C-alpha positions in Angstrom: 4.4 83.4 100.7 1.1 82.7 99.0 0.6 81.3 95.5 -0.6 84.6 94.3 2.6 86.3 95.5 4.7 83.7 93.7 2.8 84.2 90.5 3.4 88.0 90.8 7.1 87.2 91.3 7.2 85.1 88.2 5.6 88.0 86.1 8.3 90.5 87.1 11.2 91.2 84.8 14.8 90.1 85.6 15.7 93.7 86.3 12.9 94.1 88.9 13.8 90.8 90.4 17.4 91.8 90.7 16.4 95.0 92.6 14.2 92.9 94.9 17.1 90.5 95.4 19.5 93.3 96.5 16.9 94.7 98.9 16.2 91.3 100.4 19.9 90.6 100.9 20.3 94.0 102.6 17.4 93.2 104.8 18.9 89.8 105.7 22.2 91.4 106.5 20.5 93.9 108.8 18.5 91.2 110.5 21.6 89.2 111.1 23.4 92.2 112.7 20.4 93.0 114.8 20.0 89.4 115.9 23.7 89.2 116.9 23.3 92.4 118.9 20.1 91.1 120.6 17.8 93.7 119.1 15.6 91.2 117.2 13.5 88.6 119.0 11.7 87.3 115.9 14.1 84.7 114.6 11.6 83.4 112.0 11.9 86.6 110.1 15.4 85.6 109.0 14.1 82.3 107.6 11.3 84.1 105.7 13.8 86.5 104.1 16.1 83.5 103.2 13.1 81.8 101.5 12.2 85.0 99.7 15.7 85.2 98.3 15.6 81.6 97.2 12.3 82.2 95.4 13.7 85.3 93.6 16.8 83.4 92.5 14.7 80.5 91.3 12.5 82.9 89.3 15.5 84.7 87.8 17.1 81.4 86.7 13.9 80.1 85.2 13.5 83.3 83.2 17.0 83.1 82.0 16.6 79.5 81.0 13.4 80.3 79.1 15.2 83.1 77.2 18.2 80.9 76.4 20.7 83.0 78.3 22.1 80.8 80.9 25.0 83.2 81.7 
């Protein structure tokens, strides 16, 4: 992910980030099933999706911390 993509991620609202998080988790789940069944040869795609999920979670937590709502 490029710096511009990370900046776009930080500008999104928590609701949008949550939608992105759910779609990324669904994508990861599908990739894991396809990898186990032998349909996917590109293993690095799994790592990219995991990193994207981590960035989304980091952005959500940072926004919640800035707003003062830790829960």
